[in-house]
C-alpha positions, 0 to 999 in steps of 0.5 A: 475882794477875794477871800484868799484863805478859802479860795473864793473866785470872783464873778467876772464880766467881759467887755470886748476890746474895740481894737479887735473889732475889725477882725472877723470870727475866723481871724480872731480864732486863728490869732487866739489859737496861736496865742494859746499854743504859745502860752501852753508851750512856753508861758512868760506872760504875766496877767490875772490867771483867775480871769484867764481861767474864767474866760477859758471856761466860757470859751470852752462852752461856746466852742462846744456849741460852735463845734456841735454842727453837722459840718464837723465830722467829729461831732454828735450832730454829724452822727445824729444827722447820718443816723436820722437819714437812715434809722427808719430803715432799721425800724421798718425792715429789721436790718440785722444788728446783733452779730452782724458785720457792717462795711462803711465804704467811702468812710472818709479820711477825717474821723473814718471810724465814726459811722462804724463805731456808731453802729457798734454802739447799737450792737453790731459785732464788727465794723469795717471802714474802707477808703482810698485816702489815708486817714488824717490825724488817726489818734484824734479820731480814736480820742473822739470815739471815746468822747462820743461813747461817753456822751452817747451813754449819758444821753442816747437820743443825742445820736440815736433820736427815738431809736429804742436803745438804753444807756446800759445796752450801749455799755454792754455793746461796747463793753469789751472796748478799751475806752482808756486806750481810745481816749489816749489815741490808741486802738488795741489789737483786740479792739481792731478785730471789731473795728477795722480800717482798710485803705483800699479802692472800692473797685477791689476790696480785700473782703471775702465774698458775701462777708458783709451783712450790711454795706453803707455808703454816705455821699460816696457813690456819686463820686465814683467814675466807674459806677458799674465796677463799684456796684459789682464789688458791692454785690460781691462782698454782700451776702445773699439777702444782705442789705445796702444803705446808700445815701446819694447827694445829687447836688453840684458839690461846688455849692458847699464852697460857693453858695452863689452857684445853682445847686445843679450848675454842673448839669449845664456843662456839656462834656464827656468827662465822667467826673464834673465838679468831683461828681459823676452827675448820675441822678439819684433816681437813675440808681434804681436801674443801676442797683437792679442791674447788679442784683439788688432789690429796692426796698425803700427810698427816703427822698429828702432833697428836692428842687423845682425845675421849670422849663427855662432851667431845664433848657439850660441843661446839657443832654442827656439831663435836658431830656430826663423825666421831671422826677429825675431832675427834681429829686436831688438827694435820697437814701436807698435801702436795697437787698441782695438777691 
């Protein structure tokens, strides 16, 4: 029995409805979203509101678990994954942070500010985000920055692993930001001087010569049809002695929507097209020579993706891939740290 005077809430247990068991999780989620939107916009349903709130509370917990995955570009897990691939470069080579300008090329249209804001929390002075595609749902991206800031301040290791930074240092690094404005989906004029989004091509950016201390790209260079033009522009905007952190995903990107194909399926296609399955097919190891050609020295390579290549698989590849050295074929994913000469 519920004590109405003191407002006590009963403990509820939930039993799934058998009539909904034929729906898979995605179908059920879509149906639930439609019902909740209708309820919030114009509620006319009559049910036990306390039970409804109890269900919603558990739903919130489970949704948070479901959303905190690398595939979700708004999640802490996504930022943690990006940082994990690269953070040893900061430890080993003492890349500039305080007062530095970081440029994220190919920041993406979904949550375009995320990576640059992560580095602002570390102490970077200015983050410039560049992508040719227009941002999707920019207010939601800004709201997410405020959420990320709060969660990271509470527990820095959620994003920064064992990197040496404290909650107070993060607060100091982003103390000038109007987090209230961000939480409402706005970026103030003052904040936009430190965090700037530009919709433009990497082949011709609006940055000044040598403006960037560090240029970062995450799974971007493998999508460029004219890699030499792109690297020439990166060389122009990077100051002498400045750095580049470039993650290359050399897998056939079709596997991210069709797990049934081979991760190097696109190497079997005999064509002169520069882009195949949204990729230029340049092997990660080939970037060593490309970076050198454009005035960058290789300081370190984090090789984290490998496949076994036997003779039968090699024979199925088109040229020039069939004749490439074994390491060029077996290394599929790598992160490069380079320095401008």
